[in-house]
N, C-alpha and C positions, 0 to 999 in steps of 0.2 A: 469585369462583367457588370452590366448595368441593368436596373429594373425599371420597367415601364411604369411611370407614375399612375397610369390608369388602372394598373393591376395591383397596386400596393394595398388598397383598402380591402379587397377580398382576401388577400394573403394575410393581412393583419387580423381580420375577423376569424379566419380559419385557425390561425395560430392561437389567438385568445380563446377561442372555443375549445381547442384541444387542451390548452393549459387548464382551463376551468374544469373540463371533464376529468383530467388527471387529478387535479386538486380535490374535486368532489369524491373521487374514488379513494384518495388518501384519507380525507376527513371521515368519509363513511366507514372505512376500514378501522380507523382509530376509534371512532365512536362505537362501533360494534364490539370491539375488544373491551373498551371501557365499560360498556353496558353489561357485557358478560361477566367481567370481574366484579362489578358492583352488585349485580344480582346474586352471584355466588356468595359474596360476603354477607348479604342480607339473609339469604336462605340458610346459610350455615350458622348464623348468629344464634337462632333458637336452639339448634342442636348442642352448641357449646353450653348454653345456659341449662338445658335439661340434663346434660351429663353431670354438671356440678350439683344440681339439685338432687338427682337420683343417688349420687355417691354419698351425699350428706344423709339422705334418707336411709341408705344401707347401714351406715354407722348408727343412726338413731334406733332403727329396728333391731339391730344386733345387740345393742346395749339393753334395750327394753325386754328382749326375749332371751337374755343370757340364761342358759341352763334349761331353757324350754326346748329349743331345737338347735341343731348344729349350725355353725356358720356356713352360709352358702347352700343351705337346704332349700328344697322347693318351696316350703312354707315361707321362708324368709323372702324369697324372690317374689312370691305372689303378694305378700303383704306390702312390699315396696311398690309393686305395680299398682296395687289397689290404692294406696295412699297418694301416689303421684297422678293417678288417673283423675283425681278430684280437682286438679289444677284447671283453672279456667281455660276453655278452648280445647281441652283434650276430649276427643270423641271416643277413643278406645285405646287399649294397650294389649300387646301380646308379649309373653315371656318365654325365653328359650334358655335351656341349660347349655346347649351348643347347637350346631347345625342339624344334628340328628336327634335331638331331644327337646320336644315341645313340652312346656310346663303348663301353660294355661293362658286365659285372657279375661279382660274386663272391658265391657260387659260380655256376657256369654254368647250374645248374638253375633259377635264378630266371626267372620269366616276364617278358619284356620289357614295360615300361609306358612310356607317353609322359609327358614333362614338359609340364604345362599352361603356356600362355603367361602366364596370370595369376600362377601360382606363380613363373615366371621373373622377372617384373617385381618381385614382392615380394622375391625373393632378391637381386636386383641392388641393393636397398637395404641389403644385408648384415643382413637380419633372417631368422633361421631359422624354419621352419614345422614345427610338431609336431601330429600327428593321432593321437589315442588311439582304438584299436578294442578295445572291451571283449571282443568275441568274434568272431574272424575265422578263416575257413577257411585252413589252410595250403595247400590245393590252389589257392587264389586267388593264391598267391605263387610256389609251386614246381611244377615239372612232375611230379616223381616223389614222391608222398606216398601211403603205404599207409593205408587207412582201417581202423579197428578195428570189427569186427562190422558192417561195412557203414555205420557212422555216420561222417560227416566229422569230422576232427580240428579242434577249435576251440580257439584260444588267444587270450589278450589280447596284442595287438600294438601297439607304438608306432612309428609311421611318422615319420621325421625327414628333412626336406629342408634342406640347408645349401649356401651358396655356398663354392666352393673358391678361396681367394685368399691371396696372400702377405702376411704381416704387415709385410714390408719396404716394398713399393710399394703394397699395397692393391688391386691390380688383380685383378678376378674373372676366372679363367681357365676355370671350369667349375662343375658342380653335382653334388652327390651325394645319393642317396636311400637312407637306411638303414632296415632293418626290424629292430626290437629286441624281444627277449622282454620283455613288460611284466608278467610275473607279480608281481614285487615292487612295481611301480607300481600294479597293480590292488589289492594288499593295502593300499598306502599310501592310495590313493583311497578304499577302503572304510572304512579307519580314519578318514579325514578326514570322510567322510559321517556316520559314527557320532558323531564329536565335534561336528559341526555340529548334528546332530539332538539330541544330548544337551544342548548348551548352549542351543539354541533352545527345547527343551522346558522346560528349567529357567527360562529367561527368561519363557516364557509362563506357567508355573505361578506364579512369583513375581509377575509383573505382574498375573495374574488375581486372585491373592489381594489384592494391594494395591488394584487397581481395584475389585474386589468390595467390599472393606472400606470403601474411600472412598465408593463409591456408596451402600452401606448406611447409612453415617454421614450422608451428605448427605441421603438420603431421610428419615432420622429427624429431622434438623434441619428439613427442609422440612415434615414432618408436624407438628412442634411449632409452626413458624411458621404453618402453615395453621390449626391449632387456635386459635392466638392471634388470627389474623385473623378466624376465625369468631366468636370471643367478642367481639372489638372491633366486628365488623360488627353482631352482635346488639345490642350496647350502643348503637351509633350509631343503629340503626333504632329502638330503644326510645326513645332520647333525642329523635330526630327526630319520632317519633310524639307524645311528650309535648309537644314544642315546638309541633307542629302543632295539637294539641288546645288548648294554652294560647292560641295565637294565634287559633284559631277562637273559643274561649270569650271572649277579650277583644273580638274584633270583634263577636260576637253581643251581648255586654254593651253595647258602645258603640252598636250599632244599636238595641237595646232602649231605652237611655237617650234616643236620638234620638226614638224613637217616643213615649216618655213626655213628652219636652220638647215635641214637636209637638202632642200631644193636650191639653196643659195649658191653653193659651189657649182653644181651642174648647170644652173642657169648662167652663171658667169662664164663657164666654158663655152656654152652655146653662143652667148653674146659675142665673145671674142671670135669664135668661128665664123659667125655671120658677118661681123665687121670686116674680118680679113677678106672674105669673098666679095663683099660689097665694094671694097677698095681695089679689087682686082689683084689681090696678093695671093689668092688661092689658085690651085690648079684642079680643074674638074676631074682630072684623072688620078688625083692623089687619093688612093684607096685608104691609106692609113688615117688621113684626116677624117674621111667619111666614116671610117670604122670607129674612131674616137667619138664622133658626134652621135653615132648610133648607140654606142655603149652608154654615153652620157644620158641620152634620152631613155634608154632602157632602165638605167639606174633611177632616174626620176620617176618612171612609171612604177617600178617596184616599191619605191618609198611611198608613193601615193597609195598604192594598193595595201601596203602594210598598215599605214595609218587609218585608212578607211575601214580595214578589217577590225581594228581595235575599236573604232567609234561605233561600228555596227554591233559588235559584241556587247558594248556597254549599253546600247539602246535596245537590245533584243530582250524579249521575255524568256527566251530559252537559255539555259545554262548547261555547262558541262565542265568536267574536271580534267586537268592535265597534271601528270606527275612531273617531278623535277627532271627526270631523264628526258621526257618529251619536250620540256622547255629547252634543254640543251640541244636537242635534235633540231628544233625549230630555228634556233640561233645559227647552228651550223649550216642549215639549208639556205638561210638568207644571206650569209656572208661568204659562203664557199667560193662562189664565182669571183667575188671581189678579191678574196685572198689569192685565188689562183692567178688572176691577172697581175697581181703585185708580186708573184713569186714567193708567197708566204705559205707555210704549212700550218693549217689550223688543227689543233688536237684537243679532243674532249677527254677529261678525266673525272672519275667519280669516286666518292668514298662514302660509305654508309648506305643504308637502304633507300636510295633515291627514288625507286619506283613505288615506295609506300607513302611518299609525301604528295598529297593531293592539293591542287590549287584551283579555285574557280577560274573559269576561262577569262573573265575580265582582268583579274589580277595577274594571271599568267601572261597575257599579251602585253601588259604594261612592263612586266619583268623582261620579256623578250625585247621590247623597244629599248630598254636601258642597256641590256647586254649587247645588243646589236651595235649600238652607238659606241660602247666601250671597246668592243672587239674591232670595229672599224678604226677607231683611234689607235689601238694597239698595232694594227696592220700598217697604218700610215707611219707609225713611229719605228717600225722594224726594218731591218735590212733584208734585201732579197736573199732567199734561201734559208732564212731563220724560221723559228717556230713560235706561234702564238698559242697559248694554252687557255682553255676555259675549264676551270675546275669547279665541280659541284660537290659540296660537302653537306651531308645530312647529319644534323646535330640532335642532341637530346630534346625531348618535348616537341618534336616535329619542326624545329627551326632549320632554316636553310642558310648556307653561306656560299656565294658565288665569287670566284676570283678570276680576273683576267690578267695574264702575265705576258709581257713581251720582252724581247732581247734588244731593245733600243738603247739609246745613250742616256736615258733618264731625262727628267724635267729640270730646267734651270730653277734656281732658288726663287727668283722673282715671280716665276709662274706658280710655284708651289704655294707661295704665300697668299696668292689671290686666285687659287685654282678654281673654286666654285663660284666666283663672281661672274656676272653676265658679260663683263667687258674683257675678260682675260681669255686668250687662246694661245696655244703653242704652234699653230699653223699659220703660214703666211697668208693664206686666203681664207682663214676661218673667221667666224663672227664672234667666237668666244662665248657662246650661249649653250653649247651642247652639254657640257658637264653640269652647268647650272640647272638646265632642264632635267637632266637625269637625276640630280639630287632632289629636285622638287617632286618628281614622280616617285622616287624612293620614299620620301616623307609621306606622300599620299597613300602609299602602301603600308604605312607604319614601319617602314624599314630604315636602313641607314646605308649611305654610300660614302666611302672614305678612300683616301689614298693610303694603302698599306705600306708601300715602300717604293723608292725610286733612287736610281743611281746609275753608274756606268754599266752595271750588270743587267739593267732593265727596270721596268716599272710594273707595280702590282696594284690594281684597283679591286676593292672588296665591297660586295653588296650583301648586306644582312637582312633577311626577312624573318621577323620574329612572330608573326601572327599566322602561322600555318598549322593545319590540323593533320596529324599523322593517322593513317588507317591501320587497323590491326592486320 
């Protein structure tokens, strides 16, 4: 498959755009998760500090008031809350014994709020809870808050919940909720967001440049490879076309030679017949002579028709399949009359699923030409009243094996040695090119033609076709 060069640039742009969008989504997702993690760390930082400070204050108050009130008493918790509320930035603090027991608050203008049971369970694990409110109404925390120009006063607030416990025994005696001015924290978080955005943007730009450059380079290489593949494909198509033409030319040449070879003997007979009559040797009432001439002419016409049929099949756009049994039937039809005139019995034998072996029509007709020539030779070599067999064997993997058997006297040694050479023939009036052409046609079919056996008991020729497809 090739790509039109005029369409490559839009494709490249779309691919690069898609990759950049995907890369932006990945960088944005990672930046968001990093921002979330860093903000959580900064917000929880003050909670950790306050928990340590408050625990130290619990120990100090407990030592200072030893004997005055019991450990964990409400008075102890309130004194710890009062002392820690003086830390810079603290707006107020509320103290709880537990989720159902509110102790008090500093200053007293703080609106009472309840400690959630879920928060209490978390605090019992000695883990502080920090909640950042970027913009919170002070009226939601305090009772007396004057509004400016009728607008509610909004401030960034950090809400911190910590457990109150002694560093000495580690026993939790209460809980404190601090409200802290988060103005500095808001600036720190804003700076953090700017830094995350800056570095994420830088990473995206750098990654986009690298990805875009890499994709552009990759597309250029792909375009070069595609161009190379197009050139090689054109060369392969051209070479395949040349091979196909050469193969077809070779096959047509072989078929034409077969036609010439087949016409040689009948033409020789007609020439002798005409010569005899032109010299006054013939008798116009000699029906046998005229019958021989008619049969010879008919034989020539059949041979021409057979060869023309093969040539037409090879040049036709339409194809069809023949199975191995149908090939044998065609051979029988074309040589039956010839065998009958010679007093020879032609017998077909099959083994294996011959009807499941399918051959394209052009290949099948070439096989028929080869077998017709072999069977005619076998008939000529046989004595009257004997049998010539055409055996068709269906082998594994869809391969075929054809064998032509006669009951003649066998071939002489000097003929066997040069059997498939164009100059050798066992017939007195033969040209010696029939078997040579048959072997050439067999090679054209990727097959093999061989002399399987010869002797006083007869001769066997074997044709193997190995490039056949079997149907299920």
